[in-house]
C-alpha positions, 0 to 999 in steps of 0.5 A: 500500500502506498504511504499516502494512501495508508495515511489517508485511510488512517486520517479518515477513519477507514482503517481500524487501529486493531489492524494497523501493525507496529511496522506500519505505525513505524513507517508512518512515524518515519514518514511524518519525521521526514516531512517535518525535517524537509519542510519545516527544518529545511533538511536535505534528506539523502538516505532513508533506512541506511543499513550498516553492520551494526543496525540501521539508521532511519534518516541521513540528512544535511542541515546546512553543512552538517551531516545529521543521522536521525533515529525516529522513535 
Protein backbone atom coordinates (compact mmCIF):
# COMPACT_ATOMS: atom_id res chain seq x y z
CA UNK A 1 0.00 0.00 0.00
CA UNK A 2 1.35 3.42 -0.86
CA UNK A 3 2.29 5.55 2.14
CA UNK A 4 -0.04 8.42 1.23
CA UNK A 5 -2.95 6.03 0.71
CA UNK A 6 -2.24 4.47 4.10
CA UNK A 7 -2.10 7.89 5.78
CA UNK A 8 -5.37 8.95 4.16
CA UNK A 9 -7.05 5.76 5.36
CA UNK A 10 -5.89 6.39 8.93
CA UNK A 11 -6.84 10.07 8.92
CA UNK A 12 -10.31 9.40 7.51
CA UNK A 13 -11.06 6.54 9.89
CA UNK A 14 -11.21 3.83 7.23
CA UNK A 15 -8.66 1.71 8.99
CA UNK A 16 -9.09 0.30 12.47
CA UNK A 17 -6.20 0.69 14.89
CA UNK A 18 -6.62 -3.03 15.63
CA UNK A 19 -5.36 -3.99 12.18
CA UNK A 20 -2.50 -1.50 11.93
CA UNK A 21 0.73 -3.35 12.60
CA UNK A 22 3.67 -1.94 14.58
CA UNK A 23 5.69 -1.90 11.35
CA UNK A 24 3.06 0.29 9.67
CA UNK A 25 2.99 2.62 12.67
CA UNK A 26 6.79 2.88 12.50
CA UNK A 27 6.71 3.68 8.78
CA UNK A 28 4.06 6.32 9.41
CA UNK A 29 6.22 7.91 12.13
CA UNK A 30 9.29 7.90 9.91
CA UNK A 31 7.30 9.47 7.08
CA UNK A 32 5.99 12.22 9.40
CA UNK A 33 9.50 12.90 10.73
CA UNK A 34 10.89 13.06 7.18
CA UNK A 35 8.22 15.53 6.06
CA UNK A 36 8.75 17.72 9.14
CA UNK A 37 12.51 17.80 8.72
CA UNK A 38 12.28 18.51 5.00
CA UNK A 39 9.51 21.13 5.05
CA UNK A 40 9.92 22.89 8.40
CA UNK A 41 13.61 22.48 9.22
CA UNK A 42 14.72 22.54 5.55
CA UNK A 43 16.91 19.46 5.94
CA UNK A 44 18.09 17.82 2.72
CA UNK A 45 17.31 14.10 3.13
CA UNK A 46 19.91 11.96 1.40
CA UNK A 47 19.08 8.46 2.65
CA UNK A 48 16.32 6.50 4.39
CA UNK A 49 16.79 3.25 6.33
CA UNK A 50 20.55 3.13 5.84
CA UNK A 51 21.81 -0.30 6.87
CA UNK A 52 25.26 -0.99 8.22
CA UNK A 53 26.86 -3.91 10.03
CA UNK A 54 25.52 -2.97 13.48
CA UNK A 55 21.98 -1.96 12.52
CA UNK A 56 20.08 0.72 10.68
CA UNK A 57 19.77 4.50 10.75
CA UNK A 58 16.31 5.81 9.87
CA UNK A 59 17.30 9.04 8.12
CA UNK A 60 20.52 10.67 6.98
CA UNK A 61 20.30 14.34 6.05
CA UNK A 62 22.22 17.56 5.56
CA UNK A 63 21.42 20.52 7.82
CA UNK A 64 23.30 23.26 6.00
CA UNK A 65 26.88 21.96 6.16
CA UNK A 66 26.33 19.39 8.95
CA UNK A 67 25.65 15.72 8.19
CA UNK A 68 22.89 14.51 10.55
CA UNK A 69 21.97 10.92 11.49
CA UNK A 70 18.39 10.59 12.73
CA UNK A 71 16.76 7.77 14.67
CA UNK A 72 12.95 8.05 14.76
CA UNK A 73 11.26 6.67 17.88
